[in-house]
C-alpha positions in Angstrom: 116.2 88.4 88.0 117.0 85.0 86.4 117.3 83.5 90.0 113.9 85.0 91.0 112.2 83.4 88.0 113.7 80.0 88.6 112.7 80.2 92.3 109.2 81.1 91.1 109.0 78.6 88.9 108.3 80.9 85.7 110.4 81.9 82.7 112.4 85.2 82.9 109.9 86.6 80.2 107.1 86.2 82.8 109.1 88.1 85.5 109.9 91.0 83.1 106.3 91.3 82.1 105.0 92.0 85.6 108.3 93.8 86.6 110.3 95.7 83.9 113.3 96.3 86.3 114.8 94.8 89.1 113.8 98.1 91.1 110.1 97.6 90.1 110.2 94.2 91.7 112.1 95.3 94.8 109.3 98.0 95.2 106.4 95.7 94.8 108.2 93.4 97.4 108.6 96.2 100.0 105.1 97.7 99.1 103.5 94.3 100.0 105.3 94.0 103.2 104.3 97.2 104.2 100.6 96.5 103.6 101.2 93.2 105.6 102.6 95.4 108.4 99.5 97.7 108.4 97.4 94.7 108.7 99.4 93.4 111.7 98.8 96.8 113.2 95.3 96.9 112.5 94.9 93.7 114.5 96.9 95.1 117.3 94.3 97.9 117.7 92.0 95.2 119.1 94.6 94.5 122.0 93.3 96.3 125.3 96.8 96.8 126.8 98.4 99.6 124.9 101.9 98.2 125.6 100.8 94.8 124.5 99.3 96.4 121.2 102.6 98.0 120.5 104.8 94.9 121.2 102.4 93.0 118.9 103.0 95.3 116.1 106.7 95.2 116.6 107.0 91.3 117.0 104.5 90.3 114.4 106.2 92.8 111.9 109.8 91.3 112.6 108.4 87.6 112.4 106.9 88.5 109.1 110.3 89.1 107.7 112.5 87.0 109.6 113.4 84.7 106.5 113.1 87.4 104.0 116.6 88.5 103.1 115.6 90.6 100.2 113.5 92.8 102.3 115.9 92.8 105.2 118.3 94.3 102.6 115.9 96.7 101.1 115.3 98.2 104.7 118.9 98.7 105.0 119.0 101.4 102.4 119.1 99.8 99.0 119.3 102.5 96.6 117.4 100.5 94.2 114.2 101.1 95.9 111.6 103.2 94.4 109.9 104.8 97.5 107.3 106.8 95.4 105.6 103.3 94.7 105.2 102.7 98.6 104.0 106.0 99.7 100.4 104.9 100.2 101.3 102.0 102.2 103.9 103.7 104.3 101.2 106.4 105.2 98.6 103.8 105.9 101.1 102.0 108.2 102.1 105.2 110.0 98.6 106.1 110.6 97.7 102.9 112.4 101.0 102.6 114.2 100.7 106.2 115.3 97.4 105.5 117.0 98.9 102.6 118.6 101.9 104.7 119.8 99.7 107.7 120.9 97.5 105.3 122.9 100.6 103.8 124.6 102.3 107.1 125.4 98.9 108.4 126.7 98.9 105.3 129.0 102.3 106.2 130.2 103.9 102.8 129.2 105.9 104.2 126.3 108.5 106.8 126.4 106.6 110.1 125.6 109.1 111.0 122.9 108.7 107.6 121.1 107.0 108.2 117.5 106.5 106.5 114.4 110.0 107.4 112.9 111.4 105.6 116.1 109.3 102.7 115.2 110.8 102.4 111.8 114.3 102.8 113.1 113.6 100.0 115.6 112.4 97.8 112.7 115.5 98.5 110.6 117.9 97.8 113.5 116.0 94.4 114.0 116.0 93.5 110.3 119.6 94.4 110.1 120.4 91.9 113.0 118.4 89.4 111.2 120.6 89.6 108.2 123.9 90.2 109.4 123.8 88.3 112.9 126.8 90.4 114.1 128.7 88.1 116.4 126.0 85.5 116.2 123.5 88.2 117.7 119.9 87.0 118.0 117.2 89.4 116.7 114.8 88.1 119.4 117.3 89.4 122.1 117.8 92.5 120.2 114.0 93.0 120.0 113.4 92.6 123.8 116.3 94.9 124.7 114.8 97.4 122.4 111.4 97.2 123.7 112.6 97.7 127.3 114.1 100.9 126.0 110.9 102.0 124.6 109.0 101.4 127.6 108.5 104.4 130.1 111.4 104.9 132.3 111.8 102.3 135.0 111.7 104.9 138.0 108.2 105.6 137.2 107.2 102.2 137.7 109.2 101.9 140.8 107.6 105.2 142.1 104.2 103.7 141.6 103.4 106.4 138.9 103.0 103.7 136.3 102.2 100.0 136.2 103.2 97.4 133.9 
């Protein structure tokens, strides 16, 4: 908390007045990010191509947290996160992303079994690559591989049943 206050240029008392515990601060940080993700998803709904819309949400959300190691750690299972304080933002995000996924599935450009829980798993995987960089891994490369796996099976494209 001392480091956060110093980084923000405020006294420790100011931090504690707004966030009585480290858990409350972490929860607020994640709540704000989920709100940002929902805004990214809402903007993606205006993209005509269903696959491009889904890619926009995933890429935009990843880019939003690229330098935020606190958020990255929180998404990797911090026991200090109070999910009760984030339920409304998570539900709003799930609603919008769910519509985007449903549109992509209906268009046949995304695996038919892909859902919001898979989206969340993809995002957690990307944030862990950002944070840990195993073997010098690039989260951008990780994302491209995951996006390819999310797309409808290639044989359908090759048989002319789907187009990209």
